[in-house]
C-alpha positions, 0 to 999 in steps of 0.5 A, spaced: 548 046 849 540 046 849 536 048 842 533 053 846 539 056 848 543 056 841 536 059 838 537 064 844 544 066 841 542 068 834 539 074 833 537 074 825 541 080 822 540 083 815 545 081 810 551 086 809 550 087 800 557 089 799 559 094 794 563 095 788 565 101 791 567 097 798 570 092 795 574 096 790 577 100 797 577 094 801 582 091 796 587 097 797 589 093 803 592 087 799 595 091 794 599 094 801 599 086 802 602 085 795 606 091 796 610 089 801 612 082 800 614 083 793 619 089 795 621 084 801 621 078 797 625 081 791 630 087 795 632 085 802 636 078 801 639 081 795 640 088 798 644 086 804 648 080 801 650 084 795 649 091 796 651 092 803 656 085 803 653 082 809 656 075 809 652 069 806 652 066 811 649 072 816 644 074 811 641 067 812 642 066 819 638 072 820 633 071 815 632 064 819 631 068 825 625 074 823 622 066 820 622 063 827 620 070 830 614 070 824 612 063 827 611 065 833 608 072 833 603 071 827 598 066 831 599 069 837 597 076 835 591 074 832 588 069 837 590 075 843 587 081 838 581 076 835 576 078 841 571 084 842 576 090 846 573 097 848 572 101 842 569 095 838 562 097 839 563 104 836 569 102 831 568 095 830 572 089 831 578 089 826 578 096 823 583 100 829 587 094 828 588 094 821 590 102 821 594 102 827 598 095 824 598 098 816 601 105 819 606 102 823 609 097 817 609 103 812 614 106 818 618 100 820 618 099 813 623 104 811 627 102 817 629 096 813 634 100 808 636 105 812 642 102 814 647 105 818 654 107 815 659 102 819 665 098 816 661 092 815 668 088 813 672 089 820 665 088 824 659 085 821 655 084 826 651 091 827 649 090 821 647 083 821 644 085 829 640 091 825 638 086 820 635 081 825 631 087 829 628 092 824 625 086 820 623 082 827 619 089 828 617 090 821 614 083 821 610 084 828 606 090 825 605 087 819 603 081 822 597 085 826 595 088 819 595 083 815 591 078 821 585 082 821 585 085 814 585 077 811 581 074 816 575 080 815 574 078 808 570 072 810 566 076 815 564 081 810 564 078 804 559 072 805 555 070 799 558 065 795 558 070 788 561 076 792 567 072 796 567 069 787 567 077 786 570 080 791 577 075 790 577 076 783 577 085 785 581 083 791 587 079 787 587 085 781 589 089 786 593 085 790 597 084 782 597 091 781 601 093 788 606 087 786 606 089 779 607 097 781 613 095 784 616 090 779 616 094 773 615 101 776 619 103 782 624 097 782 626 100 774 626 107 776 630 107 783 634 101 784 642 102 781 646 096 782 652 097 786 648 103 789 645 101 796 643 109 796 637 107 791 635 103 795 633 108 800 631 112 795 626 107 793 624 106 801 622 113 801 617 113 795 614 107 797 613 110 804 608 116 800 605 111 796 603 106 801 601 112 806 595 114 800 594 106 799 592 107 807 587 113 806 584 109 800 583 103 805 579 107 809 572 105 807 573 099 805 575 096 812 569 100 815 565 095 819 557 097 819 552 095 824 551 088 821 558 086 819 559 088 828 553 085 829 556 078 826 561 079 830 559 081 837 553 077 838 556 070 837 562 073 843 557 076 848 553 068 847 561 064 848 563 071 853 563 065 858 566 059 854 572 062 852 577 057 848 583 056 851 588 057 845 590 049 845 583 048 845 582 052 838 589 049 835 586 042 836 580 044 833 584 047 827 588 041 827 582 037 827 578 040 821 580 036 815 578 041 809 582 046 813 589 043 814 589 041 807 588 048 804 593 050 809 598 045 807 597 048 799 597 055 802 604 053 805 606 050 799 604 056 794 608 061 799 614 057 799 614 057 791 612 064 791 618 066 796 624 062 793 620 065 786 622 072 788 628 072 792 632 069 786 629 074 782 635 079 782 640 074 782 637 069 775 636 077 771 643 079 774 647 073 775 644 068 770 641 072 764 646 079 764 640 083 763 638 090 766 634 091 771 629 095 766 628 088 763 623 088 769 619 093 765 618 089 759 617 082 764 612 086 768 608 088 762 608 082 758 605 079 765 600 084 766 597 083 760 596 076 760 594 076 768 587 081 767 584 078 762 586 071 764 583 073 772 577 074 768 576 070 764 578 064 769 573 068 774 567 066 769 570 059 768 569 058 776 561 060 776 560 053 773 567 049 775 568 048 782 573 053 785 577 048 788 578 045 781 580 052 778 585 052 784 588 046 782 590 048 776 593 054 776 598 051 781 599 046 776 600 052 770 605 055 776 610 050 775 610 050 768 611 057 768 617 055 773 621 049 771 622 054 764 627 057 768 631 051 768 633 052 761 631 060 759 637 064 756 633 069 752 628 074 753 623 070 749 623 064 753 623 069 759 616 072 756 613 065 755 615 063 762 611 069 764 605 069 759 604 061 762 605 065 769 599 070 767 594 064 766 596 061 772 595 067 776 589 069 773 586 063 775 589 063 782 587 069 783 579 068 781 578 064 787 583 064 792 579 068 797 574 064 795 577 058 797 579 061 803 573 063 805 570 056 805 576 053 808 575 058 814 568 057 815 570 050 816 573 051 822 568 056 824 562 051 824 567 046 828 569 051 834 562 054 833 564 062 833 569 066 828 576 065 830 578 068 822 584 072 825 586 066 829 587 062 823 591 066 819 595 067 825 596 059 824 596 060 816 602 064 817 605 060 822 606 055 817 607 060 811 613 063 815 616 057 815 617 059 808 623 064 810 627 059 813 627 055 807 628 060 803 634 062 807 637 055 808 636 053 801 638 060 798 645 061 803 646 054 802 646 053 795 650 060 794 655 058 799 656 050 797 657 053 788 662 058 790 657 064 789 660 071 789 656 077 792 657 082 786 662 079 782 662 080 775 662 073 773 659 067 776 662 060 775 658 055 772 656 051 778 654 057 781 649 059 775 646 052 776 644 053 783 640 059 781 636 055 776 635 050 781 633 055 787 629 059 782 625 054 778 626 047 779 624 047 786 619 051 786 616 048 780 616 041 784 612 045 790 606 048 786 605 041 782 604 038 789 600 043 791 595 042 785 595 035 785 592 036 794 587 041 791 584 036 784 585 030 788 584 031 796 581 037 798 573 037 800 569 043 800 566 042 794 559 041 791 553 038 796 559 039 802 560 046 801 552 048 801 551 044 807 557 048 810 554 054 808 547 051 811 550 049 817 554 056 818 547 060 817 543 055 823 548 057 828 548 065 827 556 064 824 
């Protein structure tokens, strides 16, 4: 590319200053993202195995099929839609995809729990295929929504301070989304042994999520500056479209992004295992009523909120990737307590440590993500955010395969009996392993990679941002 061609491709655009109101509105998307994921992870495996009575092996197989579809669907959904359409100049590149994807995700969320009335003991296959089809449909719409919502962060939040503040606010709303499910909706609606209570939970969730989508609209609005950053570079590269496999090659050759991708995948493994396991730990190991979730959630919330803002202040003076690494070390320390916890006090201590860890995580997660995404944008010479979110999701969705294999395998091997009033000692140990030991080890590995290997920091980070400005990205 000649210097003159490069210069002619760039148009100086006044930087879009993101107000706190816009940050808050944009953050409603992460509220919904956390709401969806928490509900799915905590309830769906347990619901089909214990409440509906689908055989453990079939629930695990269904999760594995869903995860394989998830891995294929996510990167393609991002890459195929990460380009200007006929409506892009008027409505924005990402806004139409976010709105349509989110609305259809809300609708399909309801059907996850609207299971047909079938005699599952004589013929489990209709329920098995219903679970496979509804989870795959849900994931398809969720993928379109999240690839564009998450992909837009790096373009809307451009400066270092905006990314730090934006990350803090986004993660705060994300916490509220997950916490509202765990401490309010689940205790209020879910009843052990009553499958219809899960459907009531879903109906109320649809109403809440629809209101959230309306509140999201001002945040995802793309003004002329934001649209210009996308459209100008695409106009220049229209005759140099990047083939999909070239995009993948560029991504996999970008060391910093691959380290970030590995860390994010490890976090997802830990997160998914911990959430899916939570009902089993609560009911079968601790013998606690579901209302205890409210106490646990409040403890976590009270710890997380001040920690989030304290770590955000710390991140002004400390490398964001270092704060991110510390968060994973603390997550591992929190998780490992589950190997021996027997009292409510121990659960409270675990969630205090977890709240501090997630405060550190939330204060810088989106900032580190933005830096990693920019490293590939720079290598590719174009904006490929949604495609990258798809690639990231390809690897992180493998967490569901891992969770299905680990949980179903342990339950079968240890003699876990769904719905039994008392599990055997081996089954209880198995629950502790898949809810505590494995997540702890995975978290510590992620922390090591961030603290010792990840390298977008200091002068390299500043040089990367300068190079992006020079290329008009």
